[in-house]
Backbone as numpy.savetxt, mean C-alpha at the origin, in Angstrom:
# Nx Ny Nz CAx CAy CAz Cx Cy Cz
3.67 16.37 -13.97 3.90 15.25 -13.50 3.36 14.99 -12.39
2.72 13.60 -12.41 1.86 13.23 -11.48 2.51 12.54 -10.14
1.78 13.08 -9.06 2.46 12.77 -7.64 1.83 11.28 -7.19
2.80 10.21 -6.83 2.44 8.92 -6.64 3.04 8.88 -5.25
2.08 8.41 -4.35 2.46 7.65 -3.22 2.66 6.24 -3.24
4.01 5.60 -3.00 4.04 4.27 -3.00 3.81 3.75 -1.59
2.86 2.97 -1.23 2.84 2.52 -0.06 2.66 0.99 0.68
3.32 0.45 1.46 3.04 -0.71 1.99 3.27 -1.06 3.57
3.06 -2.00 3.99 3.60 -2.60 5.08 4.99 -2.97 4.80
5.82 -3.34 5.75 7.15 -3.84 5.86 7.33 -5.18 5.52
8.53 -5.99 5.35 8.63 -7.00 4.83 8.44 -7.25 3.41
7.69 -8.64 3.03 7.43 -9.10 1.82 6.61 -7.93 1.21
5.74 -7.34 1.51 4.95 -6.18 0.83 5.80 -5.34 0.61
6.87 -4.66 1.30 7.63 -3.91 0.71 8.40 -4.51 -0.27
8.94 -5.41 -0.25 9.92 -6.23 -1.53 8.98 -6.07 -2.58
8.00 -6.62 -2.51 7.02 -6.56 -3.94 6.97 -5.07 -4.27
6.58 -3.95 -3.65 6.35 -2.67 -3.76 7.81 -2.15 -4.42
8.94 -2.57 -3.90 9.98 -2.27 -4.64 10.53 -2.42 -5.79
9.61 -3.91 -6.10 9.95 -4.29 -7.69 9.28 -3.13 -8.69
8.46 -2.22 -8.29 8.01 -1.29 -9.01 8.90 -0.10 -9.14
10.15 -0.11 -8.63 11.07 0.67 -8.36 11.48 1.52 -10.16
11.40 0.90 -11.01 11.85 1.58 -12.11 10.56 2.59 -12.74
9.11 2.37 -11.94 8.21 3.41 -12.07 8.42 4.78 -11.39
9.50 4.73 -10.25 9.66 5.98 -9.39 10.07 7.13 -10.27
11.11 6.78 -11.12 11.55 7.89 -12.15 10.35 8.43 -13.13
9.52 7.75 -13.26 8.60 8.19 -14.21 7.23 9.30 -13.69
7.41 9.35 -12.54 6.42 10.27 -11.69 7.10 10.88 -10.41
6.33 11.60 -9.83 7.01 12.38 -8.70 6.48 11.55 -7.47
7.54 10.50 -7.01 7.27 9.16 -6.32 7.56 9.80 -4.83
6.84 9.34 -4.04 7.17 9.04 -2.39 6.81 7.71 -1.77
7.88 7.30 -0.97 7.64 5.97 -0.61 7.12 6.09 1.13
6.11 5.34 1.39 5.67 5.17 2.80 5.84 3.93 3.28
6.27 3.48 4.32 6.11 2.11 4.87 6.41 1.75 6.41
6.15 1.06 6.89 6.31 0.87 8.54 8.11 1.11 9.11
8.11 1.74 9.87 9.49 1.89 10.54 10.02 0.75 11.33
11.08 0.07 10.58 11.45 -1.28 11.45 13.06 -1.09 11.44
13.43 -1.96 12.14 15.14 -2.19 12.31 15.73 -2.55 10.87
14.65 -3.24 10.00 15.19 -3.91 8.85 15.24 -2.58 7.71
14.33 -1.75 7.95 14.39 -0.97 6.78 14.46 0.79 7.40
15.06 0.85 8.47 14.95 2.22 9.11 15.88 3.09 8.35
16.94 2.33 7.58 17.99 3.13 7.05 17.75 2.94 5.36
16.37 2.75 4.90 16.13 2.52 3.47 16.67 3.89 2.66
17.64 3.65 1.66 17.73 4.57 1.01 17.31 4.55 -0.67
16.71 5.47 -1.02 16.38 5.50 -2.31 16.40 6.89 -2.99
15.98 6.99 -4.36 16.14 8.52 -4.89 14.99 9.24 -4.80
14.21 8.79 -3.79 12.72 9.52 -3.59 12.59 9.53 -2.02
11.79 10.71 -1.80 11.81 10.95 -0.35 10.87 9.33 0.11
11.32 9.29 1.59 10.67 7.89 2.19 10.44 8.39 3.63
9.00 8.05 3.88 8.51 8.50 5.01 8.00 7.10 5.81
7.77 7.39 7.01 7.16 6.10 7.76 6.20 6.07 8.76
5.46 5.10 8.82 4.48 4.82 10.03 4.95 4.06 10.87
4.15 4.20 12.29 4.65 2.90 13.15 4.26 1.56 12.85
5.48 0.76 13.36 4.99 -0.55 12.91 4.17 -1.14 14.09
3.08 -2.08 13.56 2.15 -2.71 14.65 1.83 -4.06 14.02
1.69 -4.87 14.93 1.13 -6.33 14.62 -0.13 -6.55 15.46
-0.83 -7.30 14.85 -2.23 -7.75 15.36 -1.95 -8.68 16.37
-0.87 -9.37 16.52 -0.62 -10.31 17.65 -0.54 -9.66 19.22
-0.36 -8.34 18.78 -0.44 -7.46 20.21 -1.74 -6.57 20.13
-3.11 -6.86 20.24 -3.92 -6.29 19.64 -4.11 -5.03 20.45
-3.93 -4.87 21.59 -4.16 -3.54 22.47 -3.42 -2.41 22.07
-2.13 -2.67 21.68 -1.13 -1.59 21.21 -1.35 -1.22 19.83
-1.80 -2.55 19.20 -1.99 -2.42 17.68 -3.04 -1.23 17.60
-4.40 -1.36 18.27 -5.26 -0.57 18.05 -4.86 0.92 18.22
-3.89 1.34 18.84 -3.38 2.71 19.21 -2.47 2.78 17.83
-1.57 2.21 17.58 -0.59 2.42 16.61 -1.47 2.65 15.36
-2.48 1.78 15.05 -3.05 1.97 13.67 -4.23 3.07 13.99
-4.73 3.67 15.11 -5.09 5.22 15.15 -4.27 6.34 14.93
-3.12 6.13 15.40 -1.85 6.92 15.05 -1.53 7.04 13.71
-1.47 5.70 12.82 -1.31 5.74 11.74 -2.18 6.33 10.74
-3.25 6.37 11.08 -4.53 6.92 10.15 -4.27 8.63 10.10
-3.88 8.86 11.48 -3.87 10.44 11.56 -2.64 10.86 10.74
-1.58 10.03 11.03 -0.05 10.42 10.15 -0.55 10.22 8.55
-1.06 9.09 8.40 -1.38 9.13 7.02 -2.29 10.34 6.40
-3.15 10.60 7.15 -3.78 11.85 6.83 -2.54 13.18 6.67
-1.90 13.27 7.40 -0.93 14.48 7.49 0.01 14.01 6.35
0.50 12.99 6.04 1.17 12.67 4.85 0.65 12.96 3.52
-0.82 12.70 3.62 -1.46 12.86 2.21 -1.93 14.34 2.05
-2.08 15.07 3.08 -2.25 16.62 2.60 -0.75 17.28 2.57
0.17 16.92 3.00 1.64 17.44 2.63 1.83 17.08 1.13
1.70 15.49 0.89 2.21 15.36 -0.35 1.22 15.82 -1.30
-0.07 15.75 -1.23 -1.24 16.02 -2.08 -0.86 15.18 -3.09
-0.95 13.71 -3.10 -0.94 12.61 -4.30 -2.17 12.58 -5.12
-1.41 12.40 -6.52 -2.57 12.22 -7.35 -3.23 10.63 -7.31
-2.30 9.67 -7.14 -2.38 8.41 -7.07 -2.03 7.75 -5.98
-2.39 6.68 -5.35 -1.75 5.79 -4.51 -1.56 4.45 -5.10
-0.41 3.97 -4.94 -0.22 2.50 -5.42 0.28 1.90 -4.02
-0.24 0.51 -3.87 0.27 -0.15 -2.82 -0.07 -1.72 -3.02
0.88 -2.33 -2.33 0.83 -3.89 -2.26 0.24 -4.32 -0.99
-0.20 -3.51 0.11 -0.91 -3.87 1.04 0.02 -3.88 2.05
-0.36 -4.07 3.28 -1.56 -4.58 3.62 -2.10 -3.56 4.79
-2.43 -3.85 6.03 -3.24 -3.07 7.06 -2.66 -1.78 7.03
-1.40 -1.46 7.09 -0.85 -0.02 6.90 -1.40 0.87 5.90
-1.51 0.32 4.78 -1.90 1.23 3.56 -3.74 1.44 3.60
-4.34 0.70 4.04 -5.98 0.76 4.10 -6.16 2.32 4.42
-5.70 2.95 5.74 -6.46 4.46 5.58 -5.86 5.22 4.80
-4.57 5.00 4.20 -4.25 5.99 3.06 -5.20 5.83 1.98
-5.62 4.54 1.65 -6.67 4.28 0.04 -7.77 4.75 0.71
-8.25 4.57 1.75 -9.66 5.21 2.00 -9.86 7.20 2.09
-8.40 7.51 2.65 -8.32 8.85 2.37 -8.12 9.33 1.14
-7.42 8.83 0.00 -7.25 9.00 -1.22 -8.87 9.15 -2.03
-9.53 7.87 -1.70 -10.79 8.04 -2.03 -11.55 8.90 -1.66
-11.65 9.22 -0.41 -12.57 10.51 0.05 -11.93 11.80 -0.85
-10.70 12.16 -1.11 -10.43 13.14 -2.07 -10.38 12.71 -3.51
-11.22 11.87 -3.98 -11.43 11.32 -5.23 -9.81 11.49 -5.84
-9.28 10.60 -5.54 -7.85 10.57 -5.99 -7.89 8.89 -6.46
-6.91 8.47 -7.27 -6.77 7.12 -7.95 -5.95 6.29 -6.94
-7.01 4.93 -6.60 -6.10 3.92 -5.63 -6.01 2.90 -6.76
-4.74 2.36 -6.54 -4.19 1.24 -7.20 -3.85 -0.02 -6.32
-4.41 -1.00 -5.96 -3.95 -2.13 -5.29 -3.53 -3.17 -5.54
-2.47 -3.73 -5.48 -1.98 -4.76 -6.07 -1.66 -6.07 -4.87
-2.63 -7.03 -5.04 -2.83 -7.99 -3.85 -1.36 -8.90 -4.13
-1.17 -8.97 -3.01 0.18 -9.92 -2.56 0.30 -11.10 -3.30
1.44 -11.24 -3.74 1.73 -12.58 -4.69 1.75 -13.68 -3.64
2.01 -13.68 -2.37 1.48 -14.68 -1.51 0.56 -15.49 -1.20
-0.57 -14.74 -1.69 -2.09 -15.40 -1.86 -2.35 -15.71 -3.23
-2.63 -16.94 -3.36 -2.93 -17.31 -4.76 -4.46 -18.14 -4.90
-5.06 -18.03 -3.51 -6.36 -18.50 -3.57 -7.31 -17.97 -2.57
-6.64 -17.21 -1.65 -7.64 -16.29 -0.84 -7.19 -14.83 -0.67
-8.24 -14.05 -0.46 -7.95 -12.49 -0.45 -7.25 -12.25 1.08
-6.59 -11.16 0.90 -6.19 -10.40 2.28 -7.26 -9.75 3.13
-7.16 -9.46 4.23 -8.34 -8.81 5.06 -8.23 -7.39 4.52
-7.15 -6.68 4.53 -6.85 -5.68 3.86 -7.54 -5.37 2.17
-7.14 -6.36 1.37 -7.68 -6.35 0.21 -8.99 -6.44 0.05
-9.65 -7.21 0.61 -11.23 -7.18 0.69 -11.61 -5.83 1.14
-11.07 -5.36 1.80 -11.65 -3.81 2.64 -11.14 -2.92 1.40
-10.37 -2.88 0.67 -10.09 -2.14 -0.12 -10.57 -2.02 -1.72
-10.78 -3.30 -2.08 -11.53 -3.74 -3.24 -12.73 -2.89 -4.00
-13.29 -2.57 -2.90 -14.64 -2.09 -3.36 -14.45 -0.70 -3.51
-13.62 0.20 -3.25 -13.21 1.34 -3.56 -12.17 1.70 -4.32
-11.20 0.57 -4.57 -10.14 0.69 -5.62 -10.38 1.26 -7.10
-9.78 1.91 -7.70 -9.87 2.24 -8.91 -9.29 1.01 -9.99
-8.40 0.56 -9.50 -7.67 -0.43 -10.21 -7.32 -1.63 -9.18
-7.62 -2.67 -9.35 -7.42 -3.86 -8.33 -6.53 -4.91 -8.94
-5.64 -5.00 -9.09 -4.56 -6.13 -9.49 -4.11 -7.24 -8.72
-4.40 -8.50 -9.35 -4.05 -9.73 -8.66 -2.75 -10.15 -9.31
-2.05 -11.17 -8.85 -0.93 -11.83 -9.29 -1.01 -13.05 -9.96
-2.34 -13.86 -9.61 -2.56 -15.09 -9.96 -4.10 -15.18 -10.41
-4.21 -16.02 -11.65 -5.33 -16.08 -12.14 -6.45 -16.48 -11.41
-6.18 -17.47 -10.39 -6.96 -17.73 -9.38 -7.69 -17.08 -8.69
-7.05 -16.01 -8.47 -7.37 -14.94 -7.77 -8.88 -13.83 -8.02
-9.19 -14.34 -9.50 -10.28 -13.85 -10.18 -11.52 -14.42 -9.48
-11.52 -15.58 -8.89 -12.72 -16.05 -8.28 -12.88 -15.31 -6.99
-11.71 -14.68 -6.31 -12.10 -14.13 -5.15 -12.46 -12.41 -5.55
-11.53 -12.18 -6.42 -12.05 -10.68 -6.98 -12.34 -10.54 -8.24
-13.43 -10.67 -8.64 -14.01 -10.88 -10.08 -13.77 -9.60 -10.91
-13.68 -8.42 -10.19 -13.57 -7.27 -11.37 -11.86 -6.98 -11.30
-11.18 -7.90 -11.06 -9.54 -7.53 -10.85 -8.98 -7.68 -12.19
-7.61 -7.25 -12.27 -6.99 -7.21 -13.29 -5.91 -8.28 -12.93
-5.57 -9.43 -13.86 -4.61 -10.24 -13.72 -3.33 -9.70 -14.30
-2.38 -9.25 -13.47 -1.24 -8.44 -14.01 -0.22 -9.52 -13.85
-0.39 -10.62 -13.33 0.93 -11.83 -13.14 1.98 -11.25 -11.99
2.94 -12.03 -12.24 3.85 -11.60 -10.96 4.78 -10.65 -11.59
4.87 -9.83 -9.93 6.04 -8.43 -10.20 7.23 -9.03 -9.80
7.49 -10.39 -9.39 8.89 -10.67 -9.10 9.56 -11.02 -10.18
């Protein structure tokens, strides 16, 4: 059975990722997200791990938290040994995607439903290394020409 890490930032990105919950039963799934008050008690039938929550609004502390999350992502990657990374973004997932790419594992990026005309910064960073890049709007093919239009996951 394939080991899959489902990873995303908290909030809307996590809500989108949780729409894929039926897939959790088909693979050896693990969820990784940011620890916040709203999801610290998240209960699923799969292991859930947390990264530090950070926002670019507080750039100085964000840089330290991002560096910490890179190291923690590497730790999780080594411990879990996934075959595939599936993510709905955003910045929290970028290090894990690059780590997976470095180890020649599959990266599946699902660009957020919230963007129908412009790509996210994180999506643009991962687009060039993703094995599969999915957009939820036809209009996003202008931003990501090689993307697959998967339609809405809501």
